[in-house]
DRENBAMI-684325 format. One record per residue (C-alpha): chain; residue number from 0; residue in one letter; x, y, z. Coordinates in nm, 4 decimals, m for minus. Layout:
ch|i|aa|east|north|up
A|NUM|A|X|Y|Z
...
# end
This chain:
ch|i|aa|east|north|up
A|0|M|m1.1699|2.4867|m1.4013
A|1|S|m0.8754|2.3004|m1.5539
A|2|D|m0.8659|1.9214|m1.5558
A|3|I|m0.8335|1.7632|m1.2115
A|4|P|m0.5840|1.4742|m1.1879
A|5|M|m0.5922|1.1890|m0.9378
A|6|V|m0.2654|1.3160|m0.7892
A|7|D|m0.0700|1.6416|m0.8264
A|8|L|0.2987|1.5588|m0.7970
A|9|K|0.4086|1.8812|m0.9664
A|10|G|0.2276|2.0941|m0.7126
A|11|Q|0.3812|1.9004|m0.4270
A|12|Y|0.7280|1.9289|m0.5801
A|13|N|0.6966|2.3047|m0.6281
A|14|K|0.6515|2.3526|m0.2527
A|15|I|0.9750|2.1706|m0.1713
A|16|R|1.1615|2.2443|m0.4923
A|17|K|1.4695|2.4041|m0.3345
A|18|E|1.5215|2.1212|m0.0880
A|19|V|1.4708|1.8505|m0.3480
A|20|D|1.6890|2.0159|m0.6114
A|21|S|1.9684|2.0670|m0.3612
A|22|A|1.9486|1.7069|m0.2383
A|23|I|1.9544|1.5649|m0.5907
A|24|L|2.2437|1.7892|m0.6944
A|25|D|2.4463|1.6880|m0.3880
A|26|A|2.3899|1.3217|m0.4688
A|27|V|2.4991|1.3733|m0.8295
A|28|K|2.8081|1.5688|m0.7252
A|29|S|2.9101|1.2940|m0.4853
A|30|G|2.9265|1.0391|m0.7665
A|31|A|2.8012|0.7710|m0.5228
A|32|F|2.5011|0.6715|m0.7304
A|33|I|2.4715|0.3228|m0.5789
A|34|N|2.4653|0.2773|m0.1992
A|35|G|2.5583|0.6390|m0.1353
A|36|P|2.5342|0.7682|0.2236
A|37|E|2.1812|0.8997|0.1640
A|38|V|2.0496|0.5437|0.1438
A|39|A|2.1654|0.4472|0.4924
A|40|E|2.0674|0.7885|0.6305
A|41|F|1.7167|0.7579|0.4924
A|42|A|1.6836|0.4051|0.6330
A|43|R|1.7818|0.5303|0.9804
A|44|E|1.5393|0.8211|0.9633
A|45|L|1.2554|0.5947|0.8527
A|46|E|1.3399|0.3525|1.1347
A|47|N|1.3013|0.6407|1.3801
A|48|Y|0.9751|0.7546|1.2230
A|49|L|0.8246|0.4064|1.2297
A|50|S|0.9817|0.3025|1.5625
A|51|V|1.1061|m0.0168|1.3994
A|52|K|1.4515|m0.1733|1.4414
A|53|H|1.5345|m0.2376|1.0776
A|54|V|1.4460|m0.0691|0.7480
A|55|I|1.6021|m0.2349|0.4441
A|56|P|1.5578|m0.0219|0.1295
A|57|C|1.5108|m0.1986|m0.2035
A|58|A|1.4252|m0.1228|m0.5662
A|59|N|1.0446|m0.1237|m0.5473
A|60|G|0.7455|m0.2464|m0.3504
A|61|T|0.7073|m0.5619|m0.5575
A|62|D|1.0649|m0.6614|m0.4784
A|63|A|0.9961|m0.5877|m0.1120
A|64|L|0.7189|m0.8462|m0.1101
A|65|Q|0.9201|m1.1050|m0.3025
A|66|I|1.2301|m1.0660|m0.0874
A|67|S|1.0173|m1.0993|0.2272
A|68|L|0.8744|m1.4305|0.1097
A|69|M|1.2221|m1.5500|0.0114
A|70|A|1.3708|m1.4506|0.3456
A|71|L|1.1067|m1.6529|0.5296
A|72|G|1.2191|m1.9590|0.3379
A|73|L|0.8860|m2.0376|0.1764
A|74|K|0.8956|m2.3221|m0.0747
A|75|P|0.6946|m2.4018|m0.3919
A|76|G|0.3551|m2.5397|m0.2952
A|77|D|0.3341|m2.3477|0.0319
A|78|E|0.0061|m2.1609|0.0763
A|79|V|m0.0223|m1.7887|0.1495
A|80|I|m0.3489|m1.6286|0.2569
A|81|T|m0.4173|m1.2849|0.1076
A|82|P|m0.7076|m1.0847|m0.0380
A|83|S|m0.7921|m1.0955|m0.4073
A|84|F|m0.9020|m0.7309|m0.3768
A|85|T|m0.5521|m0.5882|m0.4153
A|86|Y|m0.2989|m0.4763|m0.6733
A|87|I|m0.1550|m0.7646|m0.8717
A|88|A|0.1947|m0.7288|m0.7209
A|89|T|0.0791|m0.8799|m0.3908
A|90|V|m0.0018|m1.2093|m0.5613
A|91|E|0.2395|m1.1865|m0.8540
A|92|V|0.5412|m1.2481|m0.6343
A|93|M|0.3781|m1.5549|m0.4831
A|94|A|0.3208|m1.6998|m0.8282
A|95|L|0.6791|m1.6279|m0.9315
A|96|L|0.8053|m1.8234|m0.6297
A|97|G|0.5718|m2.1175|m0.6922
A|98|L|0.3600|m2.0419|m0.3860
A|99|V|m0.0165|m2.0978|m0.3781
A|100|P|m0.2297|m1.7904|m0.3022
A|101|K|m0.5397|m1.8694|m0.0961
A|102|F|m0.7798|m1.5798|m0.1366
A|103|I|m0.9856|m1.4420|0.1484
A|104|E|m1.2935|m1.2216|0.1257
A|105|V|m1.2814|m0.8592|0.2372
A|106|D|m1.4941|m0.6554|0.4719
A|107|L|m1.7441|m0.4409|0.2792
A|108|E|m1.6827|m0.1371|0.4985
A|109|T|m1.3052|m0.1227|0.5414
A|110|F|m1.2134|m0.3140|0.2191
A|111|N|m0.9518|m0.5057|0.4220
A|112|L|m0.9477|m0.8814|0.4705
A|113|D|m1.2338|m1.0244|0.6764
A|114|V|m1.0527|m1.1562|0.9812
A|115|N|m1.3599|m1.3601|1.0786
A|116|L|m1.2887|m1.5901|0.7829
A|117|L|m0.9154|m1.6221|0.8419
A|118|E|m0.8899|m1.9244|1.0700
A|119|D|m1.1085|m2.1424|0.8477
A|120|L|m0.8658|m2.0899|0.5558
A|121|I|m0.5603|m2.2091|0.7481
A|122|T|m0.4322|m2.5551|0.6562
A|123|P|m0.1101|m2.7423|0.7339
A|124|K|0.0243|m2.5933|0.4104
A|125|T|m0.0358|m2.2321|0.5204
A|126|K|0.3071|m2.0728|0.5631
A|127|A|0.2282|m1.6985|0.5593
A|128|I|m0.0526|m1.4441|0.5824
A|129|V|m0.0281|m1.1226|0.3794
A|130|P|m0.2836|m0.8624|0.4906
A|131|V|m0.3073|m0.5618|0.2579
A|132|H|m0.3676|m0.2276|0.4302
A|133|L|m0.5849|m0.1159|0.1413
A|134|Y|m0.6441|0.2489|0.0486
A|135|G|m0.4601|0.3718|0.3587
A|136|Q|m0.5940|0.2077|0.6734
A|137|C|m0.4721|m0.0942|0.8655
A|138|A|m0.6332|m0.4329|0.8533
A|139|D|m0.7434|m0.5660|1.1939
A|140|M|m0.3919|m0.6599|1.2959
A|141|E|m0.4621|m0.7538|1.6583
A|142|K|m0.6975|m1.0337|1.5537
A|143|I|m0.4772|m1.1334|1.2596
A|144|L|m0.1686|m1.1587|1.4812
A|145|K|m0.3545|m1.3550|1.7485
A|146|I|m0.4608|m1.6169|1.4924
A|147|A|m0.1211|m1.6193|1.3225
A|148|T|0.0610|m1.6630|1.6527
A|149|A|m0.1650|m1.9495|1.7549
A|150|H|m0.0738|m2.1319|1.4344
A|151|D|0.2907|m2.0168|1.4253
A|152|I|0.2432|m1.8457|1.0881
A|153|P|0.4448|m1.5348|0.9921
A|154|V|0.2609|m1.2196|0.8831
A|155|I|0.3843|m0.9935|0.6028
A|156|E|0.2090|m0.6566|0.5974
A|157|D|0.1587|m0.5031|0.2530
A|158|T|0.1820|m0.1382|0.3551
A|159|A|0.2282|0.0157|0.0105
A|160|Q|m0.0834|0.2310|0.0521
A|161|A|m0.0797|0.2962|0.4252
A|162|I|0.2597|0.4253|0.5349
A|163|G|0.2053|0.6662|0.8224
A|164|A|m0.1237|0.5098|0.9361
A|165|E|m0.1407|0.3935|1.2984
A|166|Y|m0.3150|0.0972|1.4573
A|167|T|m0.4315|0.0959|1.8197
A|168|F|m0.4356|m0.2313|2.0123
A|169|A|m0.6874|m0.3093|2.2848
A|170|N|m0.4305|m0.2232|2.5530
A|171|G|m0.3819|0.1245|2.4042
A|172|E|m0.0508|0.0491|2.2343
A|173|R|m0.0145|0.2258|1.9004
A|174|K|0.2007|0.1034|1.6153
A|175|K|0.2626|0.2254|1.2644
A|176|A|0.1419|0.0254|0.9665
A|177|G|0.4090|m0.2200|0.8591
A|178|T|0.5669|m0.2615|1.2028
A|179|M|0.3286|m0.5091|1.3661
A|180|G|0.3792|m0.8287|1.1710
A|181|T|0.6875|m1.0395|1.1132
A|182|I|0.7762|m0.8187|0.8160
A|183|G|0.6319|m0.5035|0.6615
A|184|C|0.6709|m0.3922|0.3007
A|185|T|0.6125|m0.0625|0.1271
A|186|S|0.6488|0.1079|m0.2096
A|187|F|0.7883|0.4530|m0.2837
A|188|F|0.6264|0.4735|m0.6272
A|189|P|0.5867|0.8451|m0.7064
A|190|S|0.2108|0.8571|m0.6399
A|191|K|0.2387|0.6896|m0.2992
A|192|N|0.1932|0.8955|0.0169
A|193|L|0.5709|0.8886|0.0566
A|194|G|0.6908|0.8691|m0.3008
A|195|C|1.0233|0.9201|m0.4717
A|196|Y|1.0841|1.0329|m0.8307
A|197|G|1.1250|0.6872|m0.9757
A|198|D|1.0930|0.3389|m0.8294
A|199|G|1.1751|0.2499|m0.4721
A|200|G|1.0653|0.0325|m0.1836
A|201|A|1.1562|m0.0865|0.1646
A|202|I|1.1168|m0.3773|0.4042
A|203|F|1.0685|m0.3410|0.7827
A|204|T|1.1271|m0.5867|1.0655
A|205|N|1.2097|m0.5966|1.4358
A|206|D|1.3799|m0.9354|1.4022
A|207|D|1.7605|m0.8973|1.3919
A|208|E|1.8293|m1.2379|1.2349
A|209|L|1.5571|m1.1950|0.9759
A|210|A|1.6860|m0.8477|0.8901
A|211|E|2.0249|m0.9931|0.8018
A|212|K|1.8663|m1.2541|0.5799
A|213|I|1.6546|m0.9877|0.4067
A|214|K|1.9677|m0.7828|0.3402
A|215|M|2.1365|m1.0882|0.1924
A|216|C|1.8359|m1.1715|m0.0251
A|217|A|1.8323|m0.8175|m0.1625
A|218|N|2.2065|m0.8230|m0.2302
A|219|H|2.2650|m1.1307|m0.4475
A|220|G|2.2528|m1.3584|m0.1424
A|221|Q|2.5710|m1.2163|0.0046
A|222|S|2.6676|m1.0501|0.3308
A|223|I|3.0351|m1.0452|0.2346
A|224|K|3.1201|m0.9487|m0.1216
A|225|Y|3.1583|m1.2486|m0.3524
A|226|H|3.0477|m1.4887|m0.0769
A|227|H|2.6951|m1.5997|m0.1680
A|228|G|2.5404|m1.7958|0.1161
A|229|I|2.1891|m1.8063|m0.0291
A|230|I|2.0157|m1.7427|m0.3595
A|231|G|1.9208|m1.3773|m0.3769
A|232|V|1.8274|m1.0979|m0.6136
A|233|N|1.9650|m0.7555|m0.6986
A|234|S|1.7310|m0.4981|m0.5492
A|235|R|1.8471|m0.1637|m0.4143
A|236|L|1.7237|0.1908|m0.3686
A|237|D|1.9484|0.4242|m0.5645
A|238|T|2.1114|0.7223|m0.3995
A|239|I|1.9163|0.9925|m0.5846
A|240|Q|1.5818|0.8387|m0.4864
A|241|A|1.6990|0.8083|m0.1258
A|242|A|1.7959|1.1765|m0.1319
A|243|V|1.4448|1.2697|m0.2479
A|244|L|1.2857|1.0518|0.0198
A|245|K|1.5047|1.2072|0.2897
A|246|V|1.3602|1.5449|0.1967
A|247|K|1.0019|1.4229|0.1859
A|248|L|0.9925|1.2054|0.4993
A|249|P|0.9688|1.5014|0.7438
A|250|Y|0.6602|1.6156|0.5505
A|251|L|0.4816|1.2799|0.5660
A|252|D|0.2575|1.3623|0.8618
A|253|E|0.1709|1.6966|0.7000
A|254|Y|0.0857|1.5112|0.3788
A|255|T|m0.1324|1.2665|0.5729
A|256|N|m0.3179|1.5533|0.7400
A|257|A|m0.3791|1.7189|0.4038
A|258|R|m0.5231|1.3960|0.2658
A|259|N|m0.7450|1.3584|0.5724
A|260|N|m0.8696|1.7145|0.5323
A|261|A|m0.9641|1.6416|0.1728
A|262|A|m1.1297|1.3155|0.2766
A|263|N|m1.3310|1.4920|0.5486
A|264|Y|m1.4494|1.7504|0.2958
A|265|Y|m1.5649|1.4765|0.0599
A|266|T|m1.7436|1.2858|0.3346
A|267|N|m1.9185|1.5932|0.4719
A|268|R|m2.0445|1.6878|0.1264
A|269|L|m2.1211|1.3459|m0.0173
A|270|G|m2.2258|1.1464|0.2880
A|271|H|m2.5932|1.2422|0.2563
A|272|L|m2.6338|1.1440|m0.1085
A|273|Q|m2.8549|0.8492|m0.1975
A|274|G|m2.6793|0.5619|m0.3671
A|275|L|m2.3325|0.6572|m0.2463
A|276|T|m2.1404|0.5477|0.0648
A|277|P|m1.8198|0.7287|0.1681
A|278|P|m1.5278|0.5214|0.2982
A|279|V|m1.5441|0.4032|0.6584
A|280|T|m1.2476|0.4410|0.8923
A|281|A|m1.2128|0.1554|1.1397
A|282|N|m1.2134|0.2423|1.5095
A|283|N|m0.8711|0.0841|1.5655
A|284|S|m0.6839|0.2501|1.2771
A|285|T|m0.6123|0.5939|1.1460
A|286|H|m0.6430|0.6440|0.7709
A|287|A|m0.3667|0.7712|0.5424
A|288|F|m0.6136|0.8063|0.2510
A|289|H|m0.3893|0.6944|m0.0281
A|290|Q|m0.7213|0.6607|m0.2077
A|291|Y|m1.0648|0.8041|m0.1338
A|292|T|m1.2923|0.5258|m0.2516
A|293|I|m1.6700|0.5524|m0.2523
A|294|K|m1.9118|0.2600|m0.2764
A|295|L|m2.2101|0.2841|m0.5106
A|296|N|m2.5544|0.1327|m0.4631
A|297|G|m2.7891|0.1692|m0.7583
A|298|V|m2.5603|0.4218|m0.9271
A|299|N|m2.3956|0.3028|m1.2484
A|300|Q|m2.0200|0.2989|m1.2066
A|301|G|m1.9394|0.3612|m1.5739
A|302|D|m2.1973|0.6370|m1.6180
A|303|L|m2.0757|0.8277|m1.3124
A|304|R|m1.7151|0.7985|m1.4270
A|305|N|m1.8068|0.9215|m1.7747
A|306|H|m1.9936|1.2181|m1.6273
A|307|L|m1.7009|1.3166|m1.4082
A|308|N|m1.4563|1.2714|m1.6953
A|309|S|m1.6698|1.4974|m1.9164
A|310|K|m1.6207|1.7710|m1.6553
A|311|G|m1.2455|1.7141|m1.6392
A|312|V|m1.2480|1.5160|m1.3145
A|313|S|m1.0226|1.2101|m1.3140
A|314|T|m1.1367|0.8910|m1.1427
A|315|N|m1.0087|0.5387|m1.1187
A|316|I|m1.1264|0.1933|m1.0165
A|317|Y|m0.9000|0.0093|m0.7726
A|318|Y|m0.9500|m0.2653|m0.8917
A|319|P|m1.1735|m0.3444|m1.1915
A|320|I|m1.0910|m0.7182|m1.1976
A|321|P|m1.0018|m0.9096|m0.8804
A|322|V|m0.6850|m1.1159|m0.8913
A|323|H|m0.8664|m1.4508|m0.8732
A|324|L|m1.0452|m1.3725|m1.2027
A|325|Q|m0.7394|m1.2466|m1.3887
A|326|K|m0.6539|m1.4620|m1.6911
A|327|G|m0.2948|m1.5101|m1.5821
A|328|Y|m0.4120|m1.6674|m1.2553
A|329|S|m0.6791|m1.8989|m1.3952
A|330|Y|m0.4518|m2.1940|m1.3145
A|331|L|m0.5442|m2.1472|m0.9475
A|332|G|m0.8913|m2.2773|m1.0267
A|333|Y|m1.1050|m1.9919|m0.8987
A|334|K|m1.4210|m1.9013|m1.0865
A|335|K|m1.6722|m1.6193|m1.0927
A|336|G|m1.8796|m1.6226|m0.7760
A|337|D|m1.6137|m1.7774|m0.5534
A|338|L|m1.5456|m1.4401|m0.3856
A|339|R|m1.8817|m1.2747|m0.4227
A|340|L|m1.8173|m0.9693|m0.2042
A|341|T|m1.4811|m0.8959|m0.3636
A|342|E|m1.6337|m0.9234|m0.7097
A|343|S|m1.9183|m0.6886|m0.6141
A|344|L|m1.6775|m0.4225|m0.4879
A|345|C|m1.4945|m0.4225|m0.8208
A|346|K|m1.8227|m0.3141|m0.9826
A|347|Q|m1.9389|m0.0780|m0.7104
A|348|T|m1.6381|0.1361|m0.6182
A|349|I|m1.4862|0.4525|m0.7605
A|350|S|m1.1821|0.6387|m0.6322
A|351|L|m1.1862|1.0183|m0.6477
A|352|P|m0.8873|1.2529|m0.6757
A|353|I|m0.7048|1.2906|m0.3464
A|354|H|m0.3612|1.4326|m0.2815
A|355|T|m0.1710|1.6862|m0.0755
A|356|E|m0.2452|1.9913|m0.2916
A|357|M|m0.6258|1.9882|m0.3098
A|358|S|m0.7964|2.3250|m0.2631
A|359|D|m1.1487|2.3798|m0.1339
A|360|D|m1.2442|2.5135|m0.4763
A|361|T|m1.1305|2.1905|m0.6407
A|362|L|m1.3100|1.9765|m0.3834
A|363|D|m1.6241|2.1872|m0.4171
A|364|F|m1.6224|2.1424|m0.7951
A|365|I|m1.5852|1.7647|m0.7693
A|366|C|m1.8581|1.7341|m0.5077
A|367|S|m2.0928|1.9641|m0.6986
A|368|T|m2.0393|1.7576|m1.0125
A|369|I|m2.1302|1.4393|m0.8255
A|370|E|m2.4295|1.6021|m0.6541
A|371|N|m2.5636|1.7248|m0.9882
A|372|Y|m2.5327|1.3762|m1.1358
A|373|I|m2.6994|1.2010|m0.8393
A|374|N|m2.9818|1.4542|m0.8054
A|375|N|m3.0718|1.4810|m1.1744
# end
């Protein structure tokens, strides 16, 4: 069998090649490379898909997070609660704005922030909470929002890995990831569940006034050209990327189902193995399976990765070093052992290939390779 990548973007493209090629060519022919009609059309279609009032496209997911913090008016020294078990972008934007990240431990089963620890971390300086819907399922938003509301703290959902996932509240209400908090953010990086062919991102909100401020922040602080009411940035989704996303959005649920099918295959085959725990899906959230991440117990992470690599199977570790132990963030004063569970997960997790084009033969080969390693 040929080498197995973490994600197969070429295979996905080949299935929708005619639609994508036509959309890109139309965008090029129009000459409207910046703020072409496809951008607004895509935003409207994503609003309908998410059932959210406002989608504001931007240049990438990192910008989406930064603009959200700016729009909320956070000031240097303000504290923001977020997990350390996340991609660096979540915290990077806080540092750039002079904010103070306050790291919270994560739940060992869902890998999302441990809501039971949230209230104890809140201080008078806490001005935002940023839950990360890691690997594709929602954090426990009902409890997070209850605590946040009680303390009048806005919630920014980092939905870069979970677009399309749904959360169910105790009353039966269902909402898409990114639409429950004050603001939601996502990335359209090519490998994301809804990815373009370059960089892209978006911000979601149901707050009309906040939406206008977000738009201003993303557009040099202006709502009228050359009239700059606030300090902003230049962050926009270009027309060609919006055209690609318009084609792919109607396939998102199909893509999510394909990822779930692959995840179910993995779990059914690997769930019985000693020393290995498949990912757990919370009862109140569906899973978009941006990553399929297994937890190891007594199995050497490096040795298993080397074995899989020797058979042509790609793997990755999301994330090998937690943010609080990264050299660039040593100024925050955290040390090894401060977030014991987070640190243990960095050494005990491996993510396996998962994408929309996985065949049973490919899944069988990966599982057989793992079974042979565990049983020998």
